[in-house]
C-alpha positions as CSV (number, residue, x, y, z in Angstrom):
1,M,-6.4,21.0,-31.6
2,N,-6.8,18.4,-34.4
3,Q,-9.0,15.4,-34.1
4,D,-6.2,13.0,-33.1
5,G,-5.2,15.4,-30.4
6,V,-8.7,15.5,-29.0
7,V,-8.9,11.7,-29.1
8,N,-5.6,11.4,-27.2
9,E,-6.7,14.0,-24.7
10,V,-10.0,12.1,-24.0
11,A,-8.1,8.8,-23.7
12,A,-5.8,10.4,-21.1
13,L,-8.7,11.8,-19.2
14,T,-10.6,8.5,-19.0
15,E,-7.4,6.8,-17.8
16,R,-7.0,9.4,-15.1
17,I,-10.6,9.0,-14.0
18,W,-10.2,5.3,-13.8
19,R,-7.1,5.6,-11.7
20,T,-8.7,8.0,-9.2
21,D,-12.3,6.9,-9.2
22,A,-12.4,3.2,-10.1
23,A,-13.2,2.2,-6.5
24,S,-16.2,4.6,-6.1
25,M,-17.5,3.8,-9.6
26,L,-17.1,0.0,-9.3
27,G,-18.4,0.2,-5.7
28,A,-21.6,2.1,-6.7
29,L,-22.4,-0.3,-9.6
30,S,-21.5,-3.4,-7.6
31,R,-23.7,-2.3,-4.7
32,R,-26.7,-1.9,-6.9
33,L,-26.1,-4.9,-9.2
34,G,-24.8,-7.2,-6.4
35,D,-22.2,-8.5,-8.8
36,F,-18.7,-7.3,-9.3
37,D,-18.3,-8.9,-12.7
38,R,-21.4,-7.3,-14.1
39,A,-20.3,-3.9,-12.7
40,E,-16.9,-4.3,-14.2
41,E,-18.3,-5.3,-17.7
42,A,-20.8,-2.4,-17.6
43,L,-18.2,0.2,-16.7
44,S,-15.7,-1.1,-19.3
45,E,-18.5,-0.6,-21.9
46,A,-19.2,2.9,-20.6
47,V,-15.5,3.8,-21.0
48,A,-15.5,2.5,-24.5
49,E,-18.5,4.6,-25.4
50,A,-16.9,7.7,-23.8
51,L,-13.9,7.2,-26.0
52,K,-16.2,7.2,-29.0
53,R,-18.6,10.1,-28.0
54,W,-16.6,12.5,-26.0
55,P,-14.2,13.6,-28.8
56,A,-17.2,14.7,-30.9
57,E,-19.7,15.7,-28.2
58,G,-17.3,17.1,-25.6
59,V,-16.5,15.9,-22.1
60,P,-19.6,16.1,-19.8
61,A,-19.6,18.3,-16.7
62,S,-19.4,15.3,-14.5
63,P,-17.4,12.6,-16.3
64,T,-17.5,10.2,-13.4
65,G,-21.3,10.5,-13.1
66,W,-21.6,10.1,-16.9
67,L,-19.6,6.8,-16.8
68,V,-21.6,5.4,-13.9
69,T,-25.0,6.4,-15.5
70,T,-23.9,4.9,-18.8
71,G,-22.6,1.8,-17.1
72,W,-25.9,1.4,-15.3
73,R,-27.8,1.5,-18.6
74,K,-25.4,-0.9,-20.2
75,A,-25.9,-3.3,-17.2
76,I,-29.7,-3.0,-17.6
77,D,-29.4,-3.8,-21.3
78,R,-27.3,-6.9,-20.5
79,L,-29.8,-8.1,-18.0
80,R,-32.6,-7.7,-20.5
81,R,-30.7,-9.9,-23.0
82,D,-30.2,-12.5,-20.3
83,A,-33.4,-14.4,-19.8
84,A,-32.6,-15.2,-16.1
85,G,-32.0,-11.5,-15.5
86,H,-35.1,-10.1,-17.2
87,E,-37.1,-9.5,-14.0
88,K,-34.1,-7.9,-12.3
89,A,-33.7,-5.6,-15.4
90,V,-37.3,-4.5,-15.2
91,R,-36.8,-3.5,-11.5
92,A,-33.5,-1.8,-12.2
93,A,-34.9,0.2,-15.2
94,S,-37.3,1.9,-12.8
95,E,-34.6,3.0,-10.4
96,P,-32.3,6.0,-10.9
97,P,-28.7,5.4,-11.7
98,P,-26.4,5.0,-8.6
99,E,-24.4,8.1,-7.6
100,P,-20.8,7.1,-6.7
101,G,-19.4,8.6,-3.5
102,A,-16.9,8.1,-0.7
103,D,-19.0,5.4,0.9
104,D,-18.7,3.3,-2.3
105,R,-14.9,3.8,-2.4
106,L,-14.8,2.7,1.2
107,A,-17.0,-0.3,0.6
108,M,-14.9,-1.5,-2.4
109,I,-11.6,-1.2,-0.3
110,F,-13.2,-3.3,2.5
111,A,-14.5,-5.8,0.0
112,C,-11.1,-6.2,-1.6
113,C,-9.5,-6.7,1.8
114,H,-12.1,-9.1,3.1
115,P,-10.4,-11.6,5.5
116,D,-12.1,-14.5,3.7
117,L,-9.9,-13.8,0.7
118,P,-6.3,-15.1,0.6
119,E,-3.6,-12.5,0.9
120,P,-2.5,-12.6,-2.8
121,A,-6.1,-12.1,-3.9
122,Q,-6.5,-9.3,-1.5
123,I,-3.5,-7.4,-2.8
124,A,-4.2,-8.0,-6.5
125,L,-7.8,-7.1,-6.2
126,T,-7.1,-4.0,-4.1
127,L,-4.7,-2.7,-6.8
128,Y,-7.2,-3.5,-9.6
129,A,-10.5,-2.4,-8.2
130,A,-9.5,0.1,-5.5
131,G,-6.3,1.5,-7.1
132,G,-7.4,1.5,-10.7
133,L,-4.2,-0.3,-12.0
134,T,-4.6,-2.5,-15.1
135,T,-4.0,-6.2,-15.1
136,A,-0.8,-5.6,-17.1
137,E,0.5,-3.0,-14.7
138,I,-0.1,-5.3,-11.7
139,A,1.6,-8.2,-13.5
140,A,4.6,-6.0,-14.3
141,A,4.9,-4.7,-10.7
142,F,4.9,-8.3,-9.3
143,L,7.2,-9.6,-12.1
144,V,4.8,-12.3,-13.2
145,P,3.4,-13.1,-16.7
146,L,0.2,-11.3,-17.7
147,P,-1.8,-14.6,-17.9
148,T,-0.8,-15.5,-14.4
149,M,-2.0,-12.2,-12.9
150,A,-5.2,-12.4,-15.0
151,Q,-5.9,-15.8,-13.5
152,R,-5.1,-14.5,-10.0
153,L,-7.6,-11.6,-10.5
154,S,-10.2,-14.0,-12.0
155,R,-9.9,-16.3,-8.9
156,A,-10.2,-13.3,-6.6
157,K,-13.4,-12.1,-8.3
158,R,-14.8,-15.6,-8.3
159,L,-14.2,-15.8,-4.5
160,L,-16.0,-12.5,-4.0
161,R,-19.0,-14.0,-5.7
162,E,-18.8,-17.5,-4.1
163,R,-18.3,-16.3,-0.6
164,G,-21.1,-13.7,-0.8
165,I,-18.9,-10.8,0.0
166,G,-21.1,-7.7,-0.3
167,F,-20.5,-4.2,-1.4
168,A,-22.5,-2.2,1.1
169,P,-20.5,0.4,3.1
170,P,-19.3,-1.1,6.4
171,Q,-21.1,0.0,9.5
172,P,-19.1,1.7,12.3
173,H,-19.5,-1.4,14.5
174,E,-17.8,-3.5,11.8
175,Y,-14.6,-1.4,11.8
176,A,-13.0,-3.1,14.8
177,D,-13.2,-6.5,13.1
178,R,-12.3,-5.4,9.6
179,L,-10.1,-2.4,9.8
180,Q,-6.9,-4.1,10.8
181,A,-7.1,-6.4,7.8
182,V,-7.6,-3.5,5.5
183,L,-4.6,-1.6,7.0
184,A,-2.4,-4.7,6.8
185,V,-3.2,-5.1,3.0
186,L,-2.5,-1.5,2.3
187,Y,0.8,-1.7,4.2
188,L,1.7,-4.9,2.1
189,V,0.9,-3.0,-1.1
190,F,3.2,-0.2,-0.1
191,N,6.0,-2.5,1.0
192,E,5.9,-4.5,-2.2
193,G,7.2,-1.3,-3.9
194,Y,9.2,0.3,-1.1
195,L,11.4,-2.6,-0.5
196,S,12.2,-3.1,-4.2
197,S,15.1,-1.9,-6.3
198,G,15.4,1.8,-7.0
199,N,15.6,1.1,-10.7
200,S,12.2,-0.6,-10.9
201,A,9.6,2.0,-12.0
202,Q,6.8,-0.6,-11.9
203,R,7.6,-1.6,-8.4
204,R,7.9,2.0,-7.2
205,E,4.3,2.5,-8.5
206,L,3.1,0.1,-5.9
207,A,4.6,2.2,-3.1
208,R,2.9,5.3,-4.5
209,E,-0.4,3.4,-4.9
210,G,-0.2,2.2,-1.2
211,V,0.2,5.8,-0.1
212,E,-2.7,7.0,-2.2
213,L,-5.0,4.3,-1.0
214,A,-4.1,5.0,2.6
215,R,-4.9,8.7,2.0
216,Q,-8.2,7.9,0.5
217,L,-9.1,5.6,3.4
218,A,-8.1,8.3,5.9
219,D,-10.3,10.9,4.1
220,S,-13.2,8.4,4.2
221,L,-12.7,7.6,7.9
222,P,-11.5,10.9,9.6
223,R,-12.4,9.6,13.1
224,E,-10.3,6.5,12.8
225,P,-6.8,7.5,14.2
226,E,-5.1,4.3,13.1
227,V,-6.0,5.0,9.5
228,A,-4.5,8.4,9.7
229,G,-1.5,6.9,11.5
230,L,-0.9,4.4,8.6
231,A,-1.3,7.2,6.0
232,A,1.2,9.4,7.9
233,L,3.6,6.4,8.3
234,L,3.6,5.7,4.5
235,E,3.9,9.4,3.7
236,L,6.9,9.7,5.9
237,Q,8.6,6.7,4.4
238,Q,7.8,7.7,0.9
239,A,9.1,11.2,1.5
240,R,12.6,9.8,2.0
241,V,12.6,7.4,-0.9
242,A,14.6,9.6,-3.3
243,A,17.6,9.2,-0.9
244,R,17.1,5.5,-0.3
245,F,18.7,4.3,-3.5
246,D,21.8,5.4,-5.4
247,A,22.0,5.9,-9.2
248,Q,22.6,2.1,-9.7
249,G,19.4,1.3,-7.7
250,R,21.4,0.1,-4.6
251,I,20.1,0.6,-1.1
252,V,21.7,3.6,0.7
253,V,21.5,3.0,4.5
254,L,20.0,5.7,6.6
255,E,23.3,6.9,8.1
256,Q,24.6,7.6,4.6
257,Q,21.5,9.2,3.0
258,D,21.6,12.7,1.6
259,R,18.9,14.3,3.6
260,R,18.6,17.2,1.2
261,L,16.9,14.7,-1.1
262,W,14.1,14.1,1.4
263,D,10.7,15.8,0.5
264,G,10.4,18.4,3.3
265,P,6.9,19.6,2.4
266,A,5.6,16.0,2.3
267,I,7.2,15.3,5.7
268,Q,5.4,18.4,7.1
269,R,2.1,17.3,5.7
270,A,2.6,13.8,7.3
271,L,3.5,15.3,10.6
272,L,0.3,17.4,10.6
273,R,-1.7,14.3,9.8
274,L,-0.1,12.4,12.6
275,R,-0.7,15.2,15.1
276,E,-4.4,15.2,14.2
277,A,-4.6,11.5,14.7
278,V,-2.9,11.6,18.0
279,R,-5.4,14.2,19.2
280,L,-8.2,11.7,18.8
281,G,-6.8,10.0,21.9
282,R,-6.8,6.4,20.8
283,P,-3.2,5.3,20.4
284,G,-2.4,2.3,18.2
285,P,0.5,0.5,16.4
286,C,0.3,2.5,13.2
287,Q,0.4,5.8,15.0
288,T,3.3,4.6,17.1
289,R,5.3,3.4,14.0
290,A,4.5,6.8,12.4
291,G,5.9,8.5,15.5
292,I,9.1,6.6,15.2
293,A,9.3,7.5,11.5
294,A,8.7,11.1,12.5
295,I,11.6,11.2,14.9
296,H,13.9,10.1,12.0
297,A,12.3,12.6,9.6
298,V,12.8,15.7,11.8
299,A,16.5,14.9,12.7
300,S,18.9,17.2,10.8
301,S,21.5,14.4,10.6
302,F,21.9,10.8,11.7
303,G,24.0,11.9,14.6
304,D,21.3,14.3,15.8
305,T,18.6,11.6,15.9
306,D,16.8,11.2,19.2
307,W,17.7,7.5,19.6
308,A,16.5,7.5,23.3
309,G,13.1,8.8,22.1
310,I,13.0,6.1,19.4
311,R,13.9,3.4,21.9
312,A,11.1,4.6,24.2
313,M,8.7,4.6,21.3
314,Y,9.6,0.9,20.6
315,D,8.7,0.2,24.2
316,R,5.3,1.7,23.6
317,L,4.9,-0.2,20.3
318,Y,5.9,-3.5,22.0
319,A,3.1,-3.0,24.5
320,L,0.6,-2.7,21.6
321,D,2.2,-5.3,19.3
322,P,4.4,-7.7,21.3
323,S,6.5,-9.0,18.4
324,P,10.2,-10.1,18.5
325,V,10.7,-7.9,15.4
326,V,9.7,-4.9,17.4
327,L,12.4,-5.9,20.1
328,L,14.9,-6.3,17.3
329,N,14.3,-2.8,16.1
330,R,14.5,-1.5,19.7
331,A,17.9,-3.2,20.0
332,V,19.1,-1.2,17.0
333,A,18.0,2.0,18.7
334,T,19.8,0.8,21.9
335,R,23.1,0.7,19.9
336,Y,22.9,4.4,19.4
337,A,21.2,5.4,22.6
338,V,23.3,3.3,25.0
339,G,26.0,1.4,23.1
340,P,26.7,-1.7,21.0
341,A,27.4,-4.1,23.8
342,P,24.0,-3.9,25.5
343,A,22.4,-3.8,22.0
344,L,24.1,-7.1,21.2
345,D,22.8,-8.6,24.4
346,E,19.2,-7.6,23.3
347,V,19.7,-9.1,19.8
348,E,21.1,-12.4,21.0
349,A,18.3,-12.8,23.5
350,L,16.0,-13.1,20.4
351,E,18.0,-15.8,18.7
352,N,15.5,-18.6,19.3
353,E,12.6,-16.4,18.1
354,L,14.2,-15.1,14.9
355,P,16.6,-17.9,13.7
356,G,15.5,-17.6,10.1
357,Y,15.0,-13.8,9.9
358,H,17.7,-12.3,7.8
359,L,17.5,-8.9,9.4
360,W,18.3,-10.5,12.8
361,H,21.6,-11.8,11.4
362,A,22.3,-8.5,9.6
363,A,21.7,-6.5,12.8
364,R,24.0,-8.9,14.7
365,A,26.7,-8.5,12.1
366,E,26.7,-4.7,12.4
367,L,26.9,-4.9,16.2
368,L,29.7,-7.5,16.1
369,A,31.6,-5.2,13.7
370,A,31.1,-2.2,16.0
371,L,32.6,-4.4,18.9
372,D,35.7,-5.2,16.7
373,R,34.8,-8.8,16.1
374,P,35.2,-9.0,12.4
375,G,35.2,-12.8,12.0
376,D,31.9,-13.2,13.8
377,A,30.5,-10.2,11.9
378,L,31.4,-11.8,8.6
379,A,29.7,-15.1,9.6
380,S,26.5,-13.3,10.6
381,A,26.6,-11.2,7.4
382,E,27.0,-14.3,5.3
383,R,24.1,-16.0,7.0
384,A,21.9,-12.8,6.4
385,L,22.8,-13.0,2.7
386,E,21.8,-16.7,2.6
387,L,18.4,-15.9,4.1
388,A,17.6,-12.7,2.3
389,S,15.2,-13.0,-0.7
390,N,14.6,-9.4,-1.7
391,P,17.1,-8.5,-4.5
392,A,17.9,-5.0,-3.2
393,E,18.6,-6.4,0.3
394,R,20.7,-9.3,-1.1
395,E,22.8,-6.7,-3.0
396,L,23.3,-4.7,0.2
397,M,24.3,-7.8,2.2
398,T,26.7,-8.8,-0.6
399,R,28.4,-5.5,-0.1
400,R,28.6,-5.9,3.6
401,V,30.1,-9.3,3.3
402,A,32.8,-7.9,1.0
403,E,33.5,-5.1,3.5
404,F,33.7,-7.5,6.5
405,S,36.0,-9.8,4.5
406,R,38.7,-7.1,4.1
């Protein structure tokens, strides 16, 4: 291989390492330095040095360890040049470099999802520091200008510093208070991509990143069934994504999806993960939602779906998460398990709780159409279109309005 080929290969390798190990590397350096910005600067310098040295010297046996050790030395050099940091540099120079591990990855994810951070900061920082995405990639995924996302990340990092959010691995007794916030952020990351148009490669990357982060968290916390439940839920949803959009990027509803496009091996892996979570004997909302997704995933056709089982699962979910949206989804299952008339009664009982929720109006439109009330169905579909903000969902409702208008 010529020199240019070697350089390109090393560049690709460092990019892969950053994507897979950014959280553990940044976590290890942040823990020892007590400062995310210093850790980030040091690691960036280490990557730059790797790009210079590895093509000539060869890739070290442990590239991740090399980057962290080099980053540690770079950080000490910076501290020495900083008069205020000289004493800290002297202490640090006598210590061995940190060794990145699963605990550091876990600590970084928990820090990024800290409840003291606003939601936009949590999501952006999680993708950057835990997911290894570049600022440009995150900006493209959220369809915002690069300077806007750079400012958002800068604010998030400043908040980490100002609010004294540490990078020590959380203790088991902290999980109860912090874990739900972490799971919520990872689900938001996934949904940012999953609910987007099928033609948006950048947005789809968010869904894949959400799945990967959930898997990493599940590997780090094997005794936490809700973490495994979330990973299984996202894996099951992602396994069906190839059938969810047509060639034009339009949503294909579940009833019309070509199930041959579903990823069978991925579904089986997710089902195994879910079974292992359930064996731990601590049910929760994520496991229950994954159970509902599993019933859909194992059905050979829409008509063979166990709708009564799904309806019963929504009853369990409501006991754990008493939300009107859960009852709305239960009503959809009622349509197929019992009939459209009782399902419409269930939907209309939620009118005062979900007046501005576009999916309430969309579900009502489908039930009214099933009951041969086309005028009322059209009015509900038009209202759903008015309220929908997601482009892919707006396109779907535009089609439904046209169909109900015939």
